[in-house]
C-alpha positions in Angstrom: 50.0 127.8 104.9 53.7 128.9 105.7 51.0 129.4 109.4 50.5 125.7 108.9 53.7 124.7 108.8 55.8 126.6 111.3 53.2 126.2 114.4 54.1 122.0 113.2 57.2 122.9 113.7 57.0 124.6 117.6 54.4 121.6 118.5 57.2 119.3 117.3 59.7 120.9 118.8 57.8 121.2 122.3 56.6 118.1 122.3 60.0 117.0 122.8 60.1 116.9 126.0 57.9 116.0 128.8 56.9 119.1 130.1 56.0 120.1 126.1 53.8 117.0 126.1 52.5 117.9 128.7 50.7 121.0 128.2 50.7 120.3 124.6 48.0 117.4 126.0 46.3 119.8 128.0 45.9 123.0 125.7 44.0 120.1 123.1 46.9 120.2 120.7 45.9 116.3 119.7 42.6 117.6 117.5 44.3 120.2 115.6 47.3 118.0 114.9 45.2 116.2 113.2 43.1 118.5 110.9 46.7 119.0 109.7 47.2 115.2 108.8 43.2 115.0 107.6 44.2 117.7 104.9 47.0 116.6 103.8 45.8 112.9 103.1 42.6 114.2 100.2 44.8 117.4 99.7 48.2 118.8 98.0 49.5 120.2 101.0 53.7 121.4 101.4 55.5 118.2 102.8 56.7 119.5 106.4 53.6 120.8 107.8 52.4 116.8 108.4 55.9 115.8 109.0 55.7 118.4 111.7 52.8 116.9 112.5 53.3 114.2 112.4 56.7 114.3 114.4 54.7 116.2 117.9 52.3 113.5 117.9 54.7 110.8 117.7 56.5 112.8 120.9 53.1 112.8 122.6 52.4 109.5 122.1 55.7 108.2 123.8 53.7 108.3 127.0 50.3 106.3 128.3 49.0 109.0 128.3 49.5 110.8 125.5 48.7 108.3 122.8 45.6 107.0 124.9 44.7 110.7 124.0 45.4 109.8 120.5 43.5 106.8 120.4 40.9 108.9 122.0 41.2 110.8 119.5 40.9 109.7 116.3 44.5 111.1 115.0 45.9 108.4 114.8 43.2 107.2 111.1 44.9 110.4 109.4 48.7 109.0 110.2 47.3 105.1 109.1 46.3 107.6 105.1 49.5 108.9 105.7 51.1 105.6 104.8 50.3 106.0 101.8 51.4 109.4 100.9 53.6 110.2 97.6 56.4 112.0 99.7 58.3 109.4 101.7 59.9 111.7 104.4 56.0 111.9 105.6 54.9 108.7 105.1 58.0 107.4 107.4 56.9 110.2 109.8 53.4 109.1 109.6 55.5 105.3 110.7 57.1 106.9 113.6 53.9 107.9 115.3 51.7 105.2 114.8 55.6 103.2 115.7 55.1 104.6 119.5 51.5 104.7 119.7 51.8 100.5 118.6 54.0 100.4 122.3 51.4 101.0 124.3 48.5 97.9 124.4 45.5 100.6 124.1 47.6 101.5 121.3 48.3 97.6 119.3 45.0 96.4 120.5 43.4 99.9 118.7 46.0 99.4 115.6 45.6 96.1 115.1 41.4 95.6 115.4 40.2 99.3 113.6 42.2 99.9 111.1 44.2 98.0 108.0 47.2 100.0 109.3 49.3 96.3 108.8 47.6 96.1 105.0 49.4 99.2 104.4 52.2 98.3 106.2 52.6 95.2 104.8 52.4 97.0 101.5 54.9 99.0 102.2 57.4 97.3 102.9 56.7 94.5 99.8 55.4 96.5 97.1 54.9 94.0 94.8 52.9 92.3 96.5 50.0 95.4 97.7 48.6 95.4 94.0 47.4 91.3 94.4 46.0 91.7 97.4 
């Protein structure tokens, strides 16, 4: 819906700055952003809300505290699922958020051990081989 798209856009914009990131973490914004992504993995949704939600999570993951909270709340899991999105902008936004998570040691460890993130990334980078694993 339009309200979800607009709220996601506001979250993405506000989290571009450190004060907005801190406020978003205090307000518990990670879980609602993850719900938008989770719904978009399993149901058709216009591309804007997932892209803005990925952007907000990417912004939050630019700090160790934000990455830790995203991982703690398992918000990285729908990001991994969105690597298979049929919409390129959604894929790119998910990659951006996962890239920010992976810049922190806890993020690298979690993505390496607890998800098939590397398998999905390999499939995106080499689509000719993705069906042969």
